[in-house]
C-alpha positions as CSV (number, residue, x, y, z in Angstrom):
1,M,95.9,108.2,87.4
2,F,95.4,105.2,89.5
3,E,98.2,103.5,87.7
4,V,100.4,106.3,89.0
5,V,99.6,105.3,92.4
6,E,99.5,102.1,92.3
7,Y,103.1,101.8,90.7
8,S,104.2,104.5,93.6
9,I,103.1,102.1,96.4
10,L,104.5,98.9,94.6
11,F,107.7,100.4,93.9
12,A,108.6,101.0,97.3
13,H,107.9,97.5,98.5
14,K,110.9,95.9,100.3
15,K,112.9,99.5,99.9
16,T,111.2,101.1,102.3
17,N,108.6,99.0,103.5
18,L,106.8,95.9,103.5
19,V,103.1,96.4,101.8
20,Y,100.3,94.2,103.0
21,A,97.3,95.4,101.2
22,Y,95.8,99.0,99.4
23,V,93.0,100.0,97.8
24,I,93.1,103.3,95.5
25,M,89.6,104.5,95.6
26,P,88.1,107.9,93.2
27,N,89.0,110.3,96.1
28,H,91.4,108.2,98.7
29,V,93.9,105.4,99.2
30,H,94.1,103.2,102.1
31,L,97.2,101.3,102.6
32,A,98.7,98.8,105.4
33,L,102.6,98.9,105.5
34,Q,105.1,98.3,108.1
35,P,108.0,100.3,107.6
36,L,111.4,98.4,107.2
37,P,115.1,99.4,108.6
38,R,117.1,101.5,106.8
39,S,119.6,98.9,107.1
40,R,119.5,94.9,106.5
41,E,121.8,94.1,109.4
42,W,120.1,91.9,111.8
43,N,120.5,94.1,114.8
44,A,118.6,96.9,112.9
45,F,115.5,95.2,113.5
46,C,115.9,95.3,116.8
47,D,115.8,99.4,117.0
48,Y,113.2,101.4,116.1
49,R,115.2,104.2,115.6
50,Q,116.9,102.4,112.3
51,F,113.2,101.9,110.6
52,H,112.2,104.3,107.9
53,R,109.7,106.8,109.4
54,L,106.7,106.5,108.5
55,E,105.6,109.9,107.5
56,A,108.8,110.0,105.4
57,I,107.1,107.1,103.3
58,T,103.8,108.6,102.7
59,R,105.7,112.2,102.4
60,V,107.9,110.6,99.0
61,L,104.4,108.6,98.1
62,K,102.1,111.5,97.9
63,S,105.4,114.0,96.6
64,Y,106.1,111.4,93.7
65,T,102.2,110.7,92.6
66,A,101.2,114.4,92.9
67,A,104.1,115.5,90.5
68,A,103.3,112.4,88.0
69,I,99.4,113.1,88.0
70,N,100.0,117.0,88.1
71,K,102.2,116.5,85.0
72,K,99.6,114.5,83.2
73,L,96.8,117.2,83.8
74,G,99.2,119.7,82.8
75,R,98.6,121.6,86.5
76,S,100.1,122.1,89.5
77,G,99.6,122.2,93.2
78,H,98.4,120.2,95.8
79,L,97.2,116.9,95.3
80,W,96.6,115.3,98.7
81,L,94.9,116.2,101.6
82,E,96.7,116.5,105.0
83,E,94.8,114.3,107.1
84,P,96.8,110.9,107.7
85,F,95.2,108.5,109.7
86,D,97.9,105.6,111.1
87,R,96.8,103.2,113.4
88,I,98.9,100.3,114.8
89,V,98.4,96.8,114.1
90,R,99.3,94.4,117.2
91,D,98.8,91.1,116.0
92,Q,97.8,88.7,113.1
93,K,94.0,89.3,113.9
94,D,94.2,93.1,113.9
95,L,96.5,92.6,110.5
96,D,93.9,90.4,109.1
97,G,90.8,92.7,109.6
98,L,92.4,95.6,108.7
99,I,93.4,93.9,105.4
100,D,89.5,93.1,105.2
101,Y,88.4,96.3,105.9
102,I,90.6,97.8,102.4
103,H,89.9,95.3,100.5
104,R,86.3,95.7,101.1
105,N,86.0,99.6,100.6
106,P,84.9,99.6,97.0
107,V,81.9,97.4,97.9
108,R,81.5,99.7,100.4
109,W,81.3,102.5,98.3
110,Q,79.2,100.8,95.9
111,L,81.7,100.6,92.9
112,V,81.9,96.6,92.8
113,D,79.7,93.3,94.4
114,R,83.1,91.7,95.2
115,P,86.2,92.8,96.5
116,E,87.8,90.7,94.2
117,Q,86.1,92.4,91.1
118,Y,88.1,95.7,91.9
119,R,91.1,96.6,89.9
120,W,93.2,98.9,91.8
121,S,93.4,96.5,95.0
122,S,96.3,94.4,95.9
123,L,93.7,91.8,95.5
124,A,94.1,92.4,91.9
125,T,97.8,92.4,92.1
126,F,100.0,90.4,95.1
127,Y,97.2,88.6,96.5
128,S,96.3,87.3,92.8
129,G,98.0,84.0,92.7
130,K,99.9,85.5,89.5
131,E,103.4,84.2,89.5
132,M,105.2,87.6,89.4
133,Y,104.1,88.0,92.6
134,S,105.3,84.9,94.5
135,G,107.9,85.7,97.3
136,W,105.9,89.1,98.3
137,F,106.2,89.0,101.6
138,D,109.9,86.8,101.7
139,L,112.6,89.3,102.9
140,D,116.2,88.2,102.2
141,F,118.0,88.9,106.0
142,P,121.6,88.5,106.6
143,R,122.6,84.7,108.0
144,L,124.2,84.9,111.4
145,D,127.6,83.0,111.4
146,P,127.0,80.5,114.0
147,G,130.6,80.3,114.7
148,H,130.4,83.8,116.6
């Protein structure tokens, strides 16, 4: 079931949001993400109304994973609780602290001794140094024509 959640988190990356960190725990998920604009036009980044809504991003993630997990388990009904906890990340120091908190969650739960030992975390994927994740945070932006 962990792989279904991980797939869904990684699938949305650079489509509706940037994923900065995640950890999939036995009974909850921590996720640091930044919504992206619905358009890749340069001016869409200047207007928050142009961005995908966090509520919509999490709704899609929860509904896809709930349907896939319920299908695998041969059951139906709710899987996720309605208790989102969002917070605004104000600067790089705040983001670094949040990523560290997320990655250390399996240690706090005594599932592993060190964060890098936990398989279901962004430390095992895009922070792993594996070639397939190079450019993880790179976004392609349209170039402004200097002649205009």
